[in-house]
C-alpha positions as CSV (number, residue, x, y, z in Angstrom):
1,X,75.1,-20.1,-12.5
2,X,77.9,-19.0,-10.3
3,X,78.0,-15.2,-10.2
4,X,80.8,-13.0,-8.8
5,X,79.9,-9.4,-8.1
6,X,82.6,-6.9,-7.3
7,X,82.3,-3.4,-5.8
8,X,85.8,-1.9,-6.3
9,X,85.0,1.5,-4.8
10,X,87.2,2.5,-1.9
11,X,86.4,6.2,-1.8
12,X,85.3,7.9,1.4
13,X,85.0,11.5,0.4
14,X,82.2,12.2,2.9
15,X,81.5,8.8,4.5
16,X,82.0,5.3,3.1
17,X,79.1,4.7,0.8
18,X,77.6,1.2,1.0
19,X,76.9,0.1,-2.6
20,X,73.1,0.2,-2.5
21,X,72.5,-0.3,-6.2
22,X,74.7,-3.4,-6.3
23,X,72.9,-4.7,-3.2
24,X,69.6,-4.3,-5.0
25,X,70.8,-6.2,-8.1
26,X,72.3,-9.0,-6.0
27,X,68.9,-9.3,-4.2
28,X,67.2,-9.7,-7.6
29,X,69.4,-12.8,-8.7
30,X,70.4,-14.5,-5.5
31,X,67.4,-16.9,-5.4
32,X,68.1,-18.2,-8.9
33,X,71.9,-18.3,-8.9
34,X,74.8,-18.9,-6.7
35,X,76.2,-15.5,-5.6
36,X,79.5,-14.2,-4.1
37,X,80.2,-10.6,-3.5
38,X,83.6,-8.9,-3.1
39,X,83.5,-5.5,-1.5
40,X,86.8,-3.7,-1.7
41,X,85.9,-0.9,0.7
42,X,87.4,-2.4,3.9
43,X,89.5,-5.2,2.5
44,X,93.2,-5.2,3.5
45,X,94.3,-6.7,0.2
46,X,91.3,-6.7,-2.2
47,X,93.2,-8.0,-5.2
48,X,94.5,-10.9,-3.3
49,X,91.0,-11.6,-2.1
50,X,89.8,-11.6,-5.7
51,X,92.5,-13.9,-6.9
52,X,91.7,-16.4,-4.2
53,X,87.9,-16.3,-4.8
54,X,88.2,-16.6,-8.5
55,X,90.6,-19.6,-8.2
56,X,88.6,-21.4,-5.6
57,X,85.1,-20.7,-6.9
58,X,85.5,-20.5,-10.7
59,X,82.7,-18.0,-11.4
60,X,80.8,-18.3,-14.6
61,X,80.0,-14.6,-14.9
62,X,81.7,-11.6,-13.2
63,X,79.9,-8.3,-12.8
64,X,81.7,-5.1,-11.8
65,X,80.0,-1.9,-10.5
66,X,81.5,1.5,-11.5
67,X,80.0,4.1,-9.1
68,X,82.1,7.2,-9.9
69,X,84.0,8.4,-13.0
70,X,86.1,11.0,-11.2
71,X,86.2,13.3,-8.2
72,X,84.6,16.2,-10.1
73,X,87.2,18.5,-8.7
74,X,88.4,21.1,-11.2
75,X,91.5,22.0,-9.2
76,X,92.9,18.4,-9.0
77,X,90.8,16.1,-11.2
78,X,91.3,12.4,-10.4
79,X,89.8,9.7,-12.6
80,X,88.9,6.3,-11.2
81,X,88.2,4.2,-14.3
82,X,92.0,3.6,-15.2
83,X,92.2,1.5,-12.0
84,X,89.0,-0.2,-13.2
85,X,90.6,-1.1,-16.5
86,X,93.5,-2.7,-14.6
87,X,91.0,-4.7,-12.7
88,X,89.3,-5.9,-15.9
89,X,92.7,-6.9,-17.3
90,X,93.6,-8.9,-14.1
91,X,90.3,-10.7,-14.3
92,X,91.0,-11.6,-17.9
93,X,94.2,-13.4,-16.7
94,X,92.5,-15.1,-13.8
95,X,89.3,-16.4,-15.4
96,X,87.6,-17.1,-18.8
97,X,84.3,-15.9,-17.3
98,X,82.6,-13.1,-19.3
99,X,82.9,-9.7,-17.6
100,X,79.9,-7.3,-17.3
101,X,80.1,-3.7,-16.2
102,X,77.3,-1.6,-14.8
103,X,76.6,1.1,-12.2
104,X,75.7,4.8,-12.2
105,X,79.1,6.0,-13.4
106,X,79.2,3.5,-16.2
107,X,75.7,4.4,-17.4
108,X,76.7,8.0,-18.1
109,X,79.2,7.2,-20.9
110,X,78.7,3.5,-21.6
111,X,80.1,3.1,-25.1
112,X,83.2,5.1,-24.3
113,X,83.8,3.0,-21.2
114,X,83.3,-0.3,-23.0
115,X,85.9,0.7,-25.6
116,X,88.3,1.8,-22.9
117,X,87.8,-1.0,-20.4
118,X,87.7,-4.0,-22.8
119,X,84.9,-5.7,-20.9
120,X,82.5,-8.1,-22.7
121,X,79.1,-6.7,-21.8
122,X,77.7,-3.6,-20.2
123,X,74.3,-2.9,-18.6
124,X,73.0,0.7,-18.5
125,X,70.5,1.9,-15.9
126,X,68.6,-0.2,-13.5
127,X,69.7,-3.9,-13.3
128,X,67.1,-5.6,-11.1
129,X,65.1,-6.8,-14.1
130,X,67.6,-6.5,-16.9
131,X,70.3,-8.7,-15.3
132,X,68.0,-11.7,-14.6
133,X,66.7,-11.3,-18.2
134,X,70.3,-11.4,-19.5
135,X,71.2,-14.5,-17.5
136,X,68.1,-16.3,-18.6
137,X,68.9,-15.5,-22.3
138,X,72.5,-16.4,-22.0
139,X,73.7,-18.7,-24.8
140,X,70.8,-17.7,-27.1
141,X,70.3,-15.0,-29.8
142,X,67.8,-13.3,-27.5
143,X,70.7,-12.1,-25.2
144,X,71.3,-9.3,-27.6
145,X,67.8,-8.0,-27.1
146,X,68.1,-7.4,-23.3
147,X,67.1,-3.8,-22.4
148,X,70.0,-1.5,-21.5
149,X,72.6,-4.0,-22.8
150,X,75.8,-2.7,-24.3
151,X,77.3,-5.2,-26.7
152,X,79.7,-5.4,-29.6
153,X,78.5,-5.8,-33.1
154,X,81.4,-5.9,-35.5
155,X,83.6,-2.9,-34.8
156,X,80.9,-0.9,-33.0
157,X,79.3,-0.9,-29.5
158,X,75.5,-1.2,-29.6
159,X,73.3,0.1,-26.8
160,X,69.8,-1.2,-26.4
161,X,67.3,1.3,-25.0
162,X,67.1,0.9,-21.2
163,X,63.9,-0.2,-19.5
164,X,63.2,1.1,-16.0
165,X,61.5,-0.9,-13.3
166,X,57.9,0.4,-13.0
167,X,56.8,-1.6,-10.0
168,X,59.6,-0.9,-7.5
169,X,57.5,-2.4,-4.7
170,X,57.7,-5.8,-6.3
171,X,61.6,-5.9,-5.9
172,X,63.3,-7.7,-3.1
173,X,64.8,-5.6,-0.3
174,X,68.5,-4.6,-0.9
175,X,70.7,-7.5,0.2
176,X,72.8,-5.5,2.7
177,X,74.1,-8.7,4.3
178,X,76.7,-9.1,1.6
179,X,78.3,-5.7,2.6
180,X,79.0,-5.8,6.4
181,X,76.5,-2.9,7.0
182,X,77.5,-2.4,10.7
183,X,81.0,-1.6,9.5
184,X,79.7,1.0,7.1
185,X,77.7,2.7,9.9
186,X,80.7,2.7,12.2
187,X,83.4,3.8,9.8
188,X,84.3,7.4,9.2
189,X,85.0,9.1,5.8
190,X,87.4,11.9,4.9
191,X,85.0,14.4,6.5
192,X,85.4,12.6,9.8
193,X,81.6,12.1,10.0
194,X,80.1,8.8,11.1
195,X,78.8,6.6,8.4
196,X,75.1,6.3,7.3
197,X,73.4,3.5,5.5
198,X,71.9,4.6,2.1
199,X,68.2,4.1,1.6
200,X,66.3,4.8,-1.6
201,X,62.5,5.3,-1.6
202,X,61.9,6.8,-5.0
203,X,63.5,6.9,-8.4
204,X,63.1,9.6,-11.1
205,X,63.4,13.4,-11.1
206,X,61.1,15.8,-12.8
207,X,63.5,18.7,-12.5
208,X,65.5,20.1,-15.5
209,X,68.9,21.1,-14.1
210,X,71.2,21.8,-17.0
211,X,74.1,19.8,-15.6
212,X,72.5,16.8,-13.9
213,X,72.5,13.2,-15.2
214,X,69.8,11.9,-12.9
215,X,66.8,12.3,-15.2
216,X,68.8,10.5,-17.9
217,X,69.6,7.6,-15.5
218,X,66.2,7.4,-13.7
219,X,63.8,9.2,-16.0
220,X,61.5,12.1,-15.1
221,X,58.6,10.0,-13.9
222,X,58.7,9.4,-10.2
223,X,58.4,5.7,-9.1
224,X,58.3,4.7,-5.5
225,X,58.4,1.9,-3.0
226,X,55.5,1.8,-0.5
227,X,56.5,4.0,2.6
228,X,55.5,1.1,4.9
229,X,57.8,-1.2,2.9
230,X,60.7,1.2,3.4
231,X,60.0,1.4,7.1
232,X,59.9,-2.4,7.3
233,X,63.4,-2.5,5.8
234,X,64.7,-0.1,8.5
235,X,63.1,-2.1,11.3
236,X,64.6,-5.3,9.9
237,X,68.0,-3.8,9.5
238,X,67.9,-2.4,13.1
239,X,66.9,-5.8,14.5
240,X,69.6,-7.7,12.5
241,X,72.5,-5.3,12.9
242,X,71.5,-2.6,15.3
243,X,71.6,0.0,12.5
244,X,70.1,3.4,13.3
245,X,71.9,5.9,11.0
246,X,70.5,6.2,7.5
247,X,70.6,8.6,4.6
248,X,67.8,8.8,2.1
249,X,69.5,9.1,-1.3
250,X,66.3,10.2,-3.1
251,X,66.9,13.1,-5.4
252,X,64.1,15.1,-3.9
253,X,62.9,13.8,-0.5
254,X,60.2,16.5,-0.2
255,X,58.4,15.6,-3.5
256,X,55.7,14.4,-3.9
257,X,54.7,16.0,-0.6
258,X,52.0,13.5,0.3
259,X,54.4,10.6,-0.2
260,X,57.1,12.3,1.9
261,X,54.6,12.9,4.8
262,X,53.4,9.3,4.6
263,X,57.0,8.1,4.8
264,X,57.8,10.2,7.8
265,X,54.7,9.0,9.6
266,X,55.7,5.3,8.9
267,X,59.2,6.0,10.2
268,X,57.8,7.8,13.3
269,X,55.5,4.8,14.0
270,X,58.5,2.5,14.2
271,X,59.4,4.1,17.6
272,X,63.1,3.4,16.9
273,X,66.1,5.6,17.9
274,X,66.7,6.6,14.3
275,X,69.2,9.3,13.1
276,X,68.8,10.1,9.5
277,X,69.3,12.7,6.8
278,X,67.9,13.5,3.3
279,X,68.1,16.0,0.4
280,X,65.5,18.8,0.3
281,X,64.7,20.7,-2.9
282,X,63.8,24.4,-2.3
283,X,61.2,24.1,-5.0
284,X,58.9,22.4,-2.5
285,X,59.2,24.0,1.0
286,X,56.7,22.8,3.6
287,X,56.7,23.6,7.3
288,X,54.6,20.6,8.3
289,X,56.9,18.2,6.5
290,X,60.0,19.7,8.1
291,X,58.2,19.2,11.5
292,X,57.4,15.6,10.6
293,X,61.0,14.9,9.5
294,X,62.3,16.0,12.9
295,X,59.7,14.0,14.8
296,X,60.6,10.9,12.7
297,X,64.3,11.0,13.6
298,X,65.6,13.3,10.9
299,X,68.7,15.1,12.4
300,X,70.1,16.9,9.4
301,X,68.9,17.8,5.9
302,X,70.9,18.9,2.9
303,X,69.4,21.7,0.9
304,X,70.0,21.4,-2.9
305,X,70.1,25.2,-3.5
306,X,73.4,25.3,-5.6
307,X,73.2,29.1,-5.6
308,X,71.6,32.1,-3.9
309,X,71.3,34.3,-7.0
310,X,68.1,34.4,-9.1
311,X,70.1,34.8,-12.3
312,X,72.2,31.7,-11.6
313,X,69.3,29.6,-10.4
314,X,67.6,30.4,-13.7
315,X,70.7,29.7,-15.7
316,X,71.1,26.3,-13.9
317,X,67.5,25.4,-14.7
318,X,66.8,24.8,-11.0
319,X,63.1,25.4,-11.2
320,X,63.0,27.8,-8.2
321,X,64.4,31.2,-7.3
322,X,66.1,32.9,-4.4
323,X,62.8,33.5,-2.6
324,X,62.1,29.8,-2.4
325,X,65.6,29.2,-1.1
326,X,65.2,31.8,1.6
327,X,61.7,30.4,2.5
328,X,63.1,26.9,2.8
329,X,66.0,27.9,5.0
330,X,63.8,30.1,7.2
331,X,61.3,27.3,7.8
332,X,64.0,24.8,8.6
333,X,65.4,27.3,11.2
334,X,62.0,27.9,12.7
335,X,61.3,24.1,13.0
336,X,64.7,23.5,14.6
337,X,65.9,21.2,11.8
338,X,69.7,21.5,11.2
339,X,70.7,21.9,7.5
340,X,73.6,22.1,5.2
341,X,73.8,23.8,1.8
342,X,75.6,23.7,-1.5
343,X,77.2,26.4,-3.7
344,X,78.1,25.4,-7.2
345,X,80.0,28.3,-8.7
346,X,81.2,28.9,-12.3
347,X,78.3,27.9,-14.5
348,X,77.3,30.1,-17.5
349,X,76.7,33.7,-16.5
350,X,78.4,33.6,-13.2
351,X,80.1,36.8,-12.1
352,X,81.9,38.0,-8.9
353,X,78.6,39.7,-8.0
354,X,76.5,36.6,-8.3
355,X,79.0,34.6,-6.3
356,X,79.0,37.2,-3.5
357,X,75.2,37.3,-3.5
358,X,75.1,33.5,-2.9
359,X,77.7,33.7,-0.2
360,X,75.9,36.6,1.5
361,X,72.6,34.6,1.5
362,X,74.1,31.6,3.2
363,X,76.0,33.7,5.7
364,X,72.6,35.2,6.7
365,X,71.1,31.7,7.5
366,X,74.3,30.1,8.8
367,X,74.0,26.4,7.7
368,X,75.8,23.7,9.7
369,X,78.0,23.1,6.7
370,X,78.4,24.4,3.1
371,X,79.9,22.3,0.3
372,X,81.7,24.6,-2.2
373,X,82.5,23.5,-5.8
374,X,84.1,25.6,-8.5
375,X,83.5,24.6,-12.1
376,X,80.7,22.3,-13.3
377,X,81.5,18.8,-14.7
378,X,80.3,18.6,-18.3
379,X,78.5,15.3,-19.2
380,X,77.5,14.4,-22.7
381,X,74.1,15.2,-24.1
382,X,73.0,17.6,-21.4
383,X,72.0,21.3,-21.9
384,X,75.3,22.4,-20.3
385,X,77.2,20.3,-22.9
386,X,75.4,21.9,-25.8
387,X,76.2,25.4,-24.4
388,X,79.8,24.4,-23.9
389,X,80.0,23.3,-27.5
390,X,78.5,26.6,-28.7
391,X,81.0,28.6,-26.7
392,X,84.0,26.4,-27.7
393,X,84.6,25.3,-24.1
394,X,84.7,21.7,-25.5
395,X,84.9,20.4,-29.0
396,X,82.6,17.8,-30.7
397,X,85.4,15.3,-30.8
398,X,86.2,15.6,-27.0
399,X,85.7,12.4,-25.1
400,X,83.8,13.4,-22.0
401,X,84.7,10.2,-20.3
402,X,87.6,12.3,-19.2
403,X,86.7,15.3,-17.0
404,X,86.0,18.6,-18.7
405,X,84.6,21.5,-16.7
406,X,82.7,24.7,-17.4
407,X,84.0,27.8,-15.6
408,X,82.6,31.2,-16.4
409,X,85.4,33.5,-17.7
410,X,84.3,36.3,-15.4
411,X,85.4,34.5,-12.2
412,X,88.2,32.3,-13.6
413,X,91.0,34.1,-12.0
414,X,89.2,35.8,-9.1
415,X,87.3,32.9,-7.5
416,X,90.2,31.1,-5.9
417,X,91.4,34.0,-3.7
418,X,87.9,35.0,-2.8
419,X,86.9,31.5,-1.6
420,X,90.1,31.4,0.4
421,X,88.9,34.4,2.3
422,X,85.4,33.0,2.7
423,X,86.6,29.6,4.1
424,X,89.0,31.4,6.4
425,X,86.1,33.0,8.2
426,X,83.8,29.9,7.9
427,X,85.7,26.7,8.9
428,X,82.6,24.7,8.3
429,X,82.5,25.7,4.6
430,X,84.2,22.9,2.8
431,X,86.2,23.7,-0.3
């Protein structure tokens, strides 16, 4: 079959994100089907490109990837799926091909998005096995049994239970060649930082943060590629395109510890001029790992602390306290590994005192950068959602496809002026 994949994302909030998930799905089907990919990120006129490709190539299926629902900014919320709906409508006029929607953003609220977008099919969760199964079953009754499929039955949208890929090592390497990877590494985002190529080594997150969708999307059981397999990708990508800058998008790079150490050793053994970053969870601080990250080419780590207050870390369900945050930051300093941090302010129980406690902690350790957010995006079915329902912050009938935020009443008026003062004395704190 002739398959047309489209990545409509043009956002560059930090740096332009190469669509790694879509690259992995394309790699899973390209040997059995004819494939074309349209990446809107750097296109001068993406819609004209789409018109031309559809007219010339006549795809038999079109698959769209929705990465983000909105900018998660309570001050000026911007939603991205209305433009996505216009894209679906345009495709309807250009081609009779069935339209499928997938991606991380789509998988959070799939039924609501299918109703809104008017697409034919949706695919929730990991697509490397589900999409080939769907294509093989196309035209038969079995197509409605595909794991993770969203499909219409009468007046309602049905959702089959997703099935996650257990043996990640059996998957083909992400097909970066469809996405001009060199351009992604060279281009800057809104933060004026050079680009980095995303790499995933593990899926799944055992943590229980009250606001986070990752365990729902990837499960709590950690699955992993072989560290040597990941290192081989980087070597290949360096040889093909000269890539050296990478970001490991794993939810917790430093867990499991033995895996992280083995990965760092495999990267160090490449003897390549790598420059990479990752996300560190303060629940698992380890001096030797931080040392290995630096030796293997790690130049910057992000610390997923979210707060510096024991009360708020508990309320957020982070699984660690202030002591672990301080230990992590101190070890990173002692090992000479630069780091950035996050502050997520406004979740249940937040007060001016807890905010000031968090700010004081980070001022003590002086991260290279601090990302500040006020208000926590409420996603359906998560503990934060249930609490917001109990407190009347949202109503049962609210469609959480559209952004709703939790902001603790105690800081609602105070926080904006306070953060203006903080960012005035810390230009590297982004708000």
